[in-house]
C-alpha positions in Angstrom: 153.5 62.7 50.3 153.5 63.0 47.0 155.9 60.7 45.0 158.1 60.2 48.2 162.2 60.9 47.2 163.4 61.4 50.6 162.5 58.5 52.7 159.2 60.3 54.2 157.3 57.4 55.5 155.2 57.5 58.4 157.5 56.9 61.1 154.8 56.2 63.9 151.3 54.9 64.6 149.1 58.3 64.8 147.9 59.7 67.8 143.9 59.7 68.5 142.5 63.2 70.6 140.0 65.1 71.4 140.2 68.5 70.8 138.3 71.6 71.2 137.2 74.1 68.4 134.6 77.0 69.0 133.2 75.4 72.1 132.9 71.8 70.9 134.6 68.7 70.7 135.8 67.0 67.8 137.7 63.7 68.2 140.6 63.7 65.9 143.8 61.9 64.7 147.4 63.7 65.0 150.1 62.5 63.2 153.8 63.5 63.3 156.0 63.0 60.2 159.6 62.7 59.2 159.6 66.1 57.9 158.8 67.7 61.4 155.1 68.6 60.4 152.1 67.4 62.3 149.0 66.8 60.5 145.3 67.0 62.4 142.2 65.3 61.2 139.0 65.0 62.1 137.9 61.5 62.9 134.7 61.4 61.6 134.7 63.3 58.0 138.8 63.0 57.5 138.5 66.8 57.2 142.1 68.9 58.2 141.6 70.6 61.2 144.1 73.1 60.2 145.1 75.0 56.3 146.8 72.6 54.2 148.7 74.3 51.4 150.4 72.5 48.6 153.3 74.1 48.0 155.5 74.1 44.6 158.8 72.2 44.8 161.7 72.0 42.3 162.5 69.8 39.8 164.7 67.1 39.5 168.2 67.5 38.0 168.4 63.8 37.2 167.5 62.6 33.7 164.3 60.4 33.5 163.3 61.7 37.1 159.8 63.3 37.2 159.0 65.1 40.3 155.4 65.7 42.3 155.0 69.4 41.3 153.8 70.1 45.2 154.1 68.6 48.6 151.2 69.6 51.0 151.8 71.6 54.4 150.3 72.1 56.9 150.2 75.9 58.0 149.4 75.2 61.4 150.9 73.7 63.6 154.6 75.2 62.9 157.1 72.8 61.9 158.5 71.5 65.0 162.4 70.9 63.3 164.1 73.7 60.8 163.6 72.9 57.3 166.0 74.9 55.7 169.5 74.5 56.2 171.0 78.0 55.1 174.8 79.1 55.3 173.4 81.3 58.8 173.2 77.5 60.2 176.3 76.1 59.7 177.8 75.0 63.3 180.2 77.2 64.9 181.1 74.6 67.8 184.8 75.1 66.8 186.6 77.1 63.6 188.0 73.9 62.1 184.4 72.1 62.2 183.1 75.3 60.7 185.4 75.6 57.8 184.8 72.0 56.8 181.2 72.0 56.8 180.9 75.6 55.1 183.3 73.8 52.5 180.9 71.2 51.9 178.0 73.5 52.0 179.4 75.4 49.0 179.3 72.1 46.9 176.0 71.0 47.3 173.1 72.0 46.1 171.6 75.2 47.8 169.0 73.9 50.0 165.1 74.5 49.6 162.6 72.4 51.2 161.7 69.2 49.7 164.9 69.6 47.0 164.9 66.4 44.6 167.3 64.0 45.0 170.6 65.0 43.1 174.2 63.8 41.5 175.5 66.8 43.3 174.7 66.5 46.9 171.2 66.9 48.4 170.9 68.2 51.8 168.2 66.7 53.8 166.9 68.7 56.8 165.3 67.2 58.7 167.4 64.4 58.2 166.1 60.6 57.0 165.3 59.6 60.6 163.0 62.8 61.0 161.9 65.2 62.3 159.9 62.8 64.2 160.8 58.9 64.1 159.8 55.7 65.5 159.1 56.7 69.1 156.5 59.0 67.7 154.4 61.4 70.2 152.6 61.2 72.8 149.0 62.8 74.1 147.9 64.0 76.8 143.9 63.3 76.1 142.5 65.7 79.1 144.2 68.7 77.6 144.9 68.4 73.8 148.2 68.8 74.1 151.0 66.9 71.8 154.2 66.0 73.2 156.9 65.2 70.2 160.7 64.8 70.3 162.7 65.8 67.1 165.9 64.8 65.6 168.2 68.0 64.2 170.4 66.3 62.1 171.2 67.0 58.8 171.8 64.2 56.4 173.0 64.7 52.6 171.8 62.3 49.9 173.9 62.1 46.7 173.0 60.2 43.5 175.0 58.1 41.2 174.7 56.1 38.3 174.7 52.4 38.5 176.7 51.9 35.2 173.4 50.5 33.2 170.8 52.3 31.2 167.2 51.3 31.9 166.6 49.2 28.9 169.6 47.5 29.3 170.4 44.4 31.1 172.6 43.9 33.9 176.1 43.0 32.8 178.5 43.0 35.3 178.4 42.1 39.3 179.5 45.6 40.3 176.4 47.1 38.8 174.6 44.2 40.2 176.1 45.6 43.5 175.0 49.2 42.8 171.6 48.3 42.6 170.9 46.2 45.4 173.8 46.9 47.9 174.9 50.4 47.5 172.0 52.1 49.2 172.7 50.6 52.4 176.8 49.8 52.5 177.4 52.7 50.1 179.2 52.5 47.2 182.6 52.2 48.9 181.4 49.6 50.5 182.3 51.8 54.4 178.4 50.6 55.4 177.1 53.1 58.5 177.5 51.5 61.8 175.4 54.1 63.3 172.3 52.7 61.5 173.3 49.2 61.7 174.4 48.9 58.1 177.9 47.1 58.6 181.0 47.6 56.6 181.8 45.3 53.8 185.3 46.2 53.3 187.5 43.0 54.5 184.5 41.2 54.7 186.5 37.7 53.8 187.7 37.8 57.4 184.2 37.6 58.7 182.4 35.6 55.9 183.0 32.5 53.4 181.3 32.8 50.0 178.5 30.0 51.2 177.7 32.5 54.3 177.1 35.5 51.9 175.3 33.5 49.4 173.2 31.9 52.2 172.6 36.2 53.4 171.8 36.8 49.7 169.2 34.2 50.1 167.1 34.5 53.1 168.4 37.8 54.7 169.2 38.5 57.8 168.1 41.3 60.5 168.0 44.8 58.6 168.9 43.0 55.4 166.4 41.6 53.3 166.4 38.9 51.4 167.4 38.7 47.6 166.3 35.2 46.5 165.0 36.9 42.9 168.8 37.1 41.9 170.0 34.1 39.7 172.5 31.5 41.3 175.5 33.1 38.9 174.0 36.5 40.0 174.5 36.1 43.7 178.1 34.4 43.2 178.8 37.5 41.0 178.2 39.5 44.2 179.9 37.0 46.3 183.3 37.1 44.2 182.9 41.1 44.1 182.9 41.1 47.8 185.5 38.8 48.7 188.1 39.6 46.2 187.3 43.2 45.0 186.8 41.1 41.4 185.3 44.2 39.0 183.8 42.0 36.6 182.0 38.6 36.7 183.8 35.9 34.4 183.1 36.5 31.5 181.9 32.3 30.5 179.4 34.0 33.1 178.0 37.3 31.5 175.1 35.4 29.5 173.7 34.6 32.9 173.7 38.2 34.8 170.7 39.8 33.0 167.7 40.0 35.4 165.4 39.6 32.5 161.8 40.0 33.3 162.7 41.0 37.1 165.4 43.4 36.1 166.3 46.5 37.9 168.0 48.7 35.6 167.7 51.7 37.5 170.1 54.3 36.2 170.6 55.6 39.6 171.7 54.5 43.1 172.9 56.6 46.0 175.8 56.2 48.0 174.1 55.6 51.3 172.7 57.5 54.3 175.2 59.9 55.5 174.9 61.9 58.3 176.7 65.4 58.1 179.0 65.5 60.8 181.8 68.3 61.2 185.7 67.4 62.1 184.7 66.4 65.8 181.7 64.4 64.9 179.3 66.3 65.7 176.1 67.7 63.5 176.7 70.4 60.6 174.3 72.3 62.1 173.8 74.9 64.9 171.9 73.3 67.9 169.8 72.1 69.1 170.6 68.9 67.8 167.8 67.4 69.8 164.3 68.9 71.0 161.5 68.1 72.9 158.0 69.6 72.0 154.6 70.6 73.3 151.8 71.2 71.0 148.2 72.6 71.4 146.1 70.6 69.1 143.5 73.0 70.2 145.2 75.7 68.8 147.7 74.7 67.0 150.7 76.8 69.4 153.4 75.7 70.8 153.5 75.5 74.5 156.8 74.8 74.7 160.3 73.9 73.3 163.6 72.4 75.3 166.9 70.9 74.1 166.5 67.0 75.0 170.0 65.5 75.7 173.5 67.1 76.6 176.9 66.4 75.3 179.1 66.0 78.7 182.3 67.1 76.4 180.3 70.2 75.4 178.9 71.2 78.7 182.5 70.7 80.1 183.2 73.9 78.0 181.1 75.9 79.2 178.2 75.4 76.2 174.7 75.1 77.3 172.9 72.0 76.4 172.6 71.2 72.5 170.6 67.8 72.6 171.4 65.3 71.2 170.5 63.1 68.2 167.8 60.7 69.6 165.4 57.5 68.8 162.4 56.7 71.1 159.3 58.4 72.3 158.0 60.2 75.5 155.1 58.6 77.4 152.9 61.5 79.6 151.1 60.5 83.2 148.0 61.5 84.9 149.6 63.3 87.2 151.4 65.7 84.8 155.1 64.1 84.2 156.9 63.4 80.6 159.4 60.2 80.8 161.7 59.8 77.8 164.7 58.2 77.3 166.1 58.3 73.6 168.8 60.5 73.8 172.4 59.8 72.8 173.7 60.8 75.9 172.0 57.3 77.5 169.8 59.1 80.3 166.4 58.8 81.2 164.5 62.0 82.0 161.5 63.4 83.5 159.9 67.1 82.7 157.1 68.9 84.1 154.5 68.6 81.0 153.5 72.4 81.7 156.6 74.3 81.4 159.2 71.4 80.4 161.3 72.2 83.5 163.8 69.1 83.8 162.9 67.2 87.2 164.7 64.1 87.2 167.2 62.2 85.5 169.6 58.7 85.5 172.0 57.2 83.2 171.0 54.1 82.1 173.7 51.1 80.7 172.7 51.6 77.1 170.8 54.3 75.4 166.8 53.8 75.6 166.1 54.4 72.3 162.5 53.0 73.0 159.5 54.5 74.2 159.1 53.8 77.9 156.1 52.2 79.9 154.5 53.2 83.5 152.5 50.4 85.2 150.8 49.8 88.4 151.6 46.8 90.7 151.0 46.2 94.0 149.9 49.5 95.0 153.2 51.2 93.2 153.8 53.0 90.1 156.6 51.4 88.1 158.6 53.1 85.1 160.5 50.6 82.5 162.6 51.0 79.7 164.4 48.8 76.9 167.9 49.4 76.6 169.3 48.1 73.2 171.5 51.2 72.8 173.4 50.3 69.7 172.6 53.4 67.4 174.6 56.6 66.7 178.0 54.7 67.7 176.6 54.3 71.1 177.4 50.6 72.9 175.0 48.0 72.6 172.7 46.8 75.3 170.4 43.7 76.5 168.9 45.2 80.0 165.1 46.1 80.9 165.6 48.8 83.8 162.9 49.9 86.0 162.1 52.5 88.4 159.4 52.9 90.9 157.9 55.0 93.2 158.8 54.6 97.6 156.7 52.0 99.5 155.1 54.0 102.2 157.3 55.2 104.6 160.2 53.6 101.7 162.8 55.5 99.1 162.3 55.6 95.3 164.4 52.8 93.8 
């Protein structure tokens, strides 16, 4: 990725695999990406095993922003997540949701791949979390097959002015908030519980000023430390959050400039916002999550299936849509793929040859992690961490283990 404007950091480690090409074995490396692509390289030389094209991308309409003119796109394998949100892809789960999504679709910039961030609103598909995400992919080393789950979730990135010019100091608590807080907690302080970014509305009911100052100093959880801020700057932000004070007191104005450590970016964004319909479903037509099998010897797909289910929609007679998912697959030597990851809090086993569902079980909370399998006492075990807490689902703290039966017994 050249000059990343879309939060397209590599989400997971690469996979090492030996592929066959023209009768020869090649030690290769496969890297899945948030953009839904797989890059495959020769581990010895770094050469791509499939053609990679530098494609022109649109310029930015933000003053002062220069976009790198091209982005690298592998011609094989084909993307494992959709790349374009067109009017034909607007969800039609219900007439009401279609009208709501269409109204927003008309107002944002028409979507093309690698469209830069804009104050009008830019569609990000695959979304900020991919495509591929932290669970990464699994490899069958004997066959050279890669298995990767994908999110098919559109997001909207909207840029706003911070109220300061690039060569001017920050002079108000609101400007400082816009610089360091708004990207996660939102301009309106609503937060994003699905990404564990809490709301700051009515924060005075939970925290006092010393608590906020401590958080700014040390950070906690997903929040980094902002120890580089001066004491007056931290106090100004704390006062803004506690008392909705638009400007810092006049006698503190001179102390709010960041000086040599200035941020002073002219724009920030309104937060990481999933694009959902009126029912809370993704704005795009299903599938909303998939599991994919890709032959890295040829770059061709063996199969692609929806991953996950929305019981309320199944009850209406709608085929499984897949769900947003976090956590990766594991493949066994006996030809099984185990994966949890889905919003419906299930763990499943699939046939690696066909993608057929063979088994599933409900978990106490979402298994947003990659399962592990191991042998102990002559039995095979499968364990998944059930932390939950994402996508508005309940949190959990359990490890759940399954096992093959002992001789003459039943599976547990």
